[in-house]
MARSELUM-848738 format. One record per atom (N, C-alpha, C): residue number from 0; chain; atom name; x, y, z. Coordinates in Angstrom, 2 decimals, padded with zeros to 5 digits. Each point is the difference from the previous one (the first is absolute). Layout:
<pts>
<NUM, "A", "CA", <X, Y, Z>>
...
</pts>
This chain:
<pts>
<0, "A", "N", <014.65, -008.62, -001.55>>
<0, "A", "CA", <-001.03, 000.55, -000.87>>
<0, "A", "C", <000.18, 001.51, -000.06>>
<1, "A", "N", <-000.03, 000.54, -001.18>>
<1, "A", "CA", <000.21, 001.43, -000.19>>
<1, "A", "C", <-001.23, 000.80, 000.43>>
<2, "A", "N", <000.26, 001.18, 000.50>>
<2, "A", "CA", <-001.08, 000.90, 000.36>>
<2, "A", "C", <-000.67, 000.50, -001.27>>
<3, "A", "N", <-001.32, -000.02, 000.00>>
<3, "A", "CA", <-000.71, 000.48, -001.18>>
<3, "A", "C", <-000.16, 001.51, 000.07>>
<4, "A", "N", <-000.10, 000.58, -001.16>>
<4, "A", "CA", <-000.25, 001.43, -000.08>>
<4, "A", "C", <-001.36, 000.18, -000.67>>
<5, "A", "N", <-000.93, 000.47, 000.76>>
<5, "A", "CA", <-001.38, 000.16, -000.47>>
<5, "A", "C", <-000.27, 001.49, -000.21>>
<6, "A", "N", <-000.71, 000.32, -001.05>>
<6, "A", "CA", <-000.45, 001.36, -000.22>>
<6, "A", "C", <-001.26, 000.20, 000.85>>
<7, "A", "N", <000.20, 000.49, 001.21>>
<7, "A", "CA", <-001.12, 000.10, 000.94>>
<7, "A", "C", <-001.01, 001.05, -000.42>>
<8, "A", "N", <000.40, 001.01, -000.75>>
<8, "A", "CA", <-000.98, 000.97, -000.52>>
<8, "A", "C", <-000.97, -000.71, -000.94>>
<9, "A", "N", <000.53, -000.88, -000.84>>
<9, "A", "CA", <-000.83, -000.79, -000.91>>
<9, "A", "C", <-000.95, -000.90, 000.79>>
<10, "A", "N", <000.54, -000.70, 000.99>>
<10, "A", "CA", <-000.82, -000.90, 000.81>>
<10, "A", "C", <-001.08, 000.78, 000.73>>
<11, "A", "N", <000.37, 001.12, 000.58>>
<11, "A", "CA", <-000.97, 000.82, 000.73>>
<11, "A", "C", <-001.14, 000.44, -000.92>>
<12, "A", "N", <000.33, 000.31, -001.22>>
<12, "A", "CA", <-001.02, 000.47, -000.95>>
<12, "A", "C", <-000.91, -001.12, -000.48>>
<13, "A", "N", <000.54, -001.18, -000.24>>
<13, "A", "CA", <-000.77, -001.04, -000.67>>
<13, "A", "C", <-000.37, -001.21, 000.85>>
<14, "A", "N", <000.58, -000.13, 001.18>>
<14, "A", "CA", <-000.36, -001.15, 000.83>>
<14, "A", "C", <-001.34, 000.27, 000.67>>
<15, "A", "N", <-000.96, -000.91, -000.13>>
<15, "A", "CA", <-001.33, 000.22, 000.58>>
<15, "A", "C", <000.06, 000.14, 001.52>>
<16, "A", "N", <-000.66, 001.01, 000.51>>
<16, "A", "CA", <-000.10, 000.22, 001.45>>
<16, "A", "C", <001.36, 000.09, 000.69>>
<17, "A", "N", <000.92, 000.66, -000.64>>
<17, "A", "CA", <001.38, 000.10, 000.49>>
<17, "A", "C", <000.05, 000.42, 001.47>>
<18, "A", "N", <-000.76, 001.01, 000.37>>
<18, "A", "CA", <000.11, 000.57, 001.34>>
<18, "A", "C", <-000.69, -000.82, 001.09>>
<19, "A", "N", <-000.77, -001.00, -000.39>>
<19, "A", "CA", <-000.67, -000.82, 001.01>>
<19, "A", "C", <000.32, -001.48, -000.16>>
<20, "A", "N", <001.08, -000.29, -000.68>>
<20, "A", "CA", <000.35, -001.38, -000.32>>
<20, "A", "C", <000.97, -000.58, 001.03>>
<21, "A", "N", <-000.36, -001.13, 000.56>>
<21, "A", "CA", <000.87, -000.64, 001.00>>
<21, "A", "C", <001.31, -000.49, -000.62>>
<22, "A", "N", <000.00, -000.32, -001.28>>
<22, "A", "CA", <001.24, -000.44, -000.65>>
<22, "A", "C", <001.01, 001.15, -000.06>>
<23, "A", "N", <-000.47, 001.20, -000.29>>
<23, "A", "CA", <000.88, 001.17, -000.03>>
<23, "A", "C", <000.55, 000.26, 001.40>>
<24, "A", "N", <-000.85, -000.13, 001.00>>
<24, "A", "CA", <000.46, 000.17, 001.39>>
<24, "A", "C", <001.06, -001.04, 000.34>>
<25, "A", "N", <-000.22, -001.23, -000.40>>
<25, "A", "CA", <000.98, -001.06, 000.27>>
<25, "A", "C", <001.32, 000.27, -000.71>>
<26, "A", "N", <-000.05, 000.48, -001.22>>
<26, "A", "CA", <001.23, 000.36, -000.71>>
<26, "A", "C", <000.75, 001.08, 000.76>>
<27, "A", "N", <-000.73, 000.97, 000.53>>
<27, "A", "CA", <000.64, 001.06, 000.79>>
<27, "A", "C", <000.68, -000.59, 001.24>>
<28, "A", "N", <-000.68, -000.88, 000.69>>
<28, "A", "CA", <000.57, -000.63, 001.20>>
<28, "A", "C", <001.26, -000.79, -000.36>>
<29, "A", "N", <-000.10, -000.81, -001.04>>
<29, "A", "CA", <001.15, -000.82, -000.41>>
<29, "A", "C", <001.17, 000.86, -000.46>>
<30, "A", "N", <-000.29, 001.08, -000.70>>
<30, "A", "CA", <001.06, 000.90, -000.45>>
<30, "A", "C", <000.71, 000.63, 001.19>>
<31, "A", "N", <-000.78, 000.46, 000.96>>
<31, "A", "CA", <000.61, 000.60, 001.20>>
<31, "A", "C", <000.82, -001.03, 000.77>>
<32, "A", "N", <-000.50, -001.23, 000.11>>
<32, "A", "CA", <000.74, -001.06, 000.69>>
<32, "A", "C", <001.31, -000.30, -000.73>>
<33, "A", "N", <-000.08, -000.10, -001.32>>
<33, "A", "CA", <001.20, -000.29, -000.80>>
<33, "A", "C", <001.04, 001.11, 000.13>>
<34, "A", "N", <-000.49, 001.24, 000.03>>
<34, "A", "CA", <000.90, 001.15, 000.02>>
<34, "A", "C", <000.46, 000.39, 001.40>>
<35, "A", "N", <-000.43, -000.77, 001.01>>
<35, "A", "CA", <000.42, 000.27, 001.36>>
<35, "A", "C", <-000.70, 001.18, 000.64>>
<36, "A", "N", <-001.13, 000.39, -000.57>>
<36, "A", "CA", <-000.77, 001.11, 000.57>>
<36, "A", "C", <-000.93, -000.54, 001.08>>
<37, "A", "N", <-000.61, 000.91, 000.72>>
<37, "A", "CA", <-000.87, -000.38, 001.11>>
<37, "A", "C", <-001.24, -000.75, -000.50>>
<38, "A", "N", <-000.27, -001.11, 000.67>>
<38, "A", "CA", <-001.18, -000.81, -000.28>>
<38, "A", "C", <-000.64, -000.29, 001.35>>
<39, "A", "N", <-001.30, 000.13, 000.09>>
<39, "A", "CA", <-000.68, -000.21, 001.27>>
<39, "A", "C", <000.21, -001.44, 000.49>>
<40, "A", "N", <-000.13, -000.19, 001.28>>
<40, "A", "CA", <000.18, -001.32, 000.59>>
<40, "A", "C", <-001.01, -000.99, -000.58>>
<41, "A", "N", <-001.24, 000.44, -000.18>>
<41, "A", "CA", <-001.01, -000.91, -000.56>>
<41, "A", "C", <000.34, -000.38, -001.44>>
<42, "A", "N", <000.53, 000.96, -000.77>>
<42, "A", "CA", <000.41, -000.31, -001.37>>
<42, "A", "C", <001.22, -000.92, -000.01>>
<43, "A", "N", <000.94, 000.24, 000.90>>
<43, "A", "CA", <001.17, -000.87, 000.11>>
<43, "A", "C", <-000.43, -001.43, 000.30>>
<44, "A", "N", <-000.94, -000.13, 000.92>>
<44, "A", "CA", <-000.51, -001.32, 000.37>>
<44, "A", "C", <-000.69, -000.66, -001.18>>
<45, "A", "N", <-000.78, 000.78, -000.75>>
<45, "A", "CA", <-000.74, -000.52, -001.15>>
<45, "A", "C", <000.93, -000.57, -001.06>>
<46, "A", "N", <001.11, 000.68, -000.28>>
<46, "A", "CA", <000.89, -000.44, -001.09>>
<46, "A", "C", <001.17, -000.85, 000.50>>
<47, "A", "N", <000.01, -000.31, 001.28>>
<47, "A", "CA", <001.09, -000.80, 000.57>>
<47, "A", "C", <000.13, -001.33, -000.74>>
<48, "A", "N", <001.21, -000.32, -000.39>>
<48, "A", "CA", <000.27, -001.26, -000.68>>
<48, "A", "C", <-000.18, 000.06, -001.51>>
<49, "A", "N", <-000.46, 001.13, -000.52>>
<49, "A", "CA", <-000.20, 000.13, -001.44>>
<49, "A", "C", <001.33, 000.25, -000.69>>
<50, "A", "N", <000.09, -000.42, -001.23>>
<50, "A", "CA", <001.09, 000.42, -000.87>>
<50, "A", "C", <-000.46, 001.35, -000.58>>
<51, "A", "N", <000.38, 001.07, 000.69>>
<51, "A", "CA", <-000.52, 001.33, -000.30>>
<51, "A", "C", <000.29, 000.40, -001.45>>
<52, "A", "N", <001.21, -000.22, -000.44>>
<52, "A", "CA", <000.37, 000.40, -001.36>>
<52, "A", "C", <-000.82, -000.75, -001.04>>
<53, "A", "N", <-000.17, -001.29, 000.19>>
<53, "A", "CA", <-000.77, -000.81, -000.96>>
<53, "A", "C", <-001.47, 000.42, -000.02>>
<54, "A", "N", <-000.59, 000.19, 001.17>>
<54, "A", "CA", <-001.41, 000.39, 000.07>>
<54, "A", "C", <-000.20, 001.40, -000.58>>
<55, "A", "N", <000.92, 000.88, 000.29>>
<55, "A", "CA", <-000.08, 001.36, -000.53>>
<55, "A", "C", <000.06, -000.02, -001.53>>
<56, "A", "N", <000.91, -000.77, -000.53>>
<56, "A", "CA", <000.13, -000.12, -001.46>>
<56, "A", "C", <-001.28, -000.56, -000.62>>
<57, "A", "N", <-000.55, -001.03, 000.62>>
<57, "A", "CA", <-001.23, -000.62, -000.51>>
<57, "A", "C", <-001.16, 001.00, 000.00>>
<58, "A", "N", <-000.16, 000.71, 001.10>>
<58, "A", "CA", <-001.11, 000.95, 000.11>>
<58, "A", "C", <000.17, 001.19, -000.94>>
<59, "A", "N", <001.22, 000.49, -000.13>>
<59, "A", "CA", <000.24, 001.12, -000.92>>
<59, "A", "C", <-000.32, -000.39, -001.44>>
<60, "A", "N", <000.39, -001.19, -000.40>>
<60, "A", "CA", <-000.33, -000.47, -001.36>>
<60, "A", "C", <-001.51, -000.09, -000.17>>
<61, "A", "N", <-000.67, -000.57, 000.99>>
<61, "A", "CA", <-001.46, -000.15, -000.06>>
<61, "A", "C", <-000.68, 001.36, -000.14>>
<62, "A", "N", <000.41, 000.95, 000.82>>
<62, "A", "CA", <-000.61, 001.33, -000.01>>
<62, "A", "C", <000.29, 000.71, -001.33>>
<63, "A", "N", <001.23, -000.07, -000.47>>
<63, "A", "CA", <000.33, 000.65, -001.26>>
<63, "A", "C", <-000.79, -000.61, -001.15>>
<64, "A", "N", <-000.08, -001.32, -000.04>>
<64, "A", "CA", <-000.74, -000.66, -001.08>>
<64, "A", "C", <-001.48, 000.37, 000.02>>
<65, "A", "N", <-000.58, 000.08, 001.18>>
<65, "A", "CA", <-001.40, 000.39, 000.09>>
<65, "A", "C", <-000.20, 001.46, -000.43>>
<66, "A", "N", <000.92, 000.86, 000.40>>
<66, "A", "CA", <-000.08, 001.40, -000.42>>
<66, "A", "C", <000.13, 000.10, -001.52>>
<67, "A", "N", <000.90, -000.78, -000.57>>
<67, "A", "CA", <000.21, 000.02, -001.45>>
<67, "A", "C", <-001.26, -000.46, -000.73>>
<68, "A", "N", <-000.60, -001.09, 000.48>>
<68, "A", "CA", <-001.23, -000.49, -000.63>>
<68, "A", "C", <-001.12, 001.03, 000.13>>
<69, "A", "N", <-000.09, 000.65, 001.13>>
<69, "A", "CA", <-001.02, 001.02, 000.20>>
<69, "A", "C", <000.23, 001.19, -000.93>>
<70, "A", "N", <001.26, 000.37, -000.19>>
<70, "A", "CA", <000.33, 001.09, -000.91>>
<70, "A", "C", <-000.41, -000.37, -001.43>>
<71, "A", "N", <000.32, -001.23, -000.42>>
<71, "A", "CA", <-000.38, -000.43, -001.34>>
<71, "A", "C", <-001.51, 000.05, -000.18>>
<72, "A", "N", <-000.73, -000.48, 000.99>>
<72, "A", "CA", <-001.46, 000.01, -000.07>>
<72, "A", "C", <-000.55, 001.42, -000.02>>
<73, "A", "N", <000.64, 000.89, 000.71>>
<73, "A", "CA", <-000.43, 001.40, 000.03>>
<73, "A", "C", <000.10, 000.63, -001.38>>
<74, "A", "N", <001.10, -000.26, -000.68>>
<74, "A", "CA", <000.22, 000.64, -001.30>>
<74, "A", "C", <-000.62, -000.76, -001.16>>
<75, "A", "N", <-000.40, -001.24, 000.23>>
<75, "A", "CA", <-000.66, -000.78, -001.06>>
<75, "A", "C", <-001.51, 000.18, 000.00>>
<76, "A", "N", <-000.52, 000.68, 000.99>>
<76, "A", "CA", <-001.46, 000.21, 000.06>>
<76, "A", "C", <-000.39, 001.36, -000.51>>
</pts>
């Protein structure tokens, strides 16, 4: 599965509650795990056995789509 390229500036601007969202935190954890960066032991345990790339792709699509819908609603009102 190919790595997705997300416009995180766009997501940060339009994703609801970006800075307090557990999904965004999980994407960060999965990205660090995929990239071989440091991940806490508790986070490693939490994602153990996951298909990291597949879950990361699924969550990134979900977040981008929600940000896009929120952007459309913002400009249509």
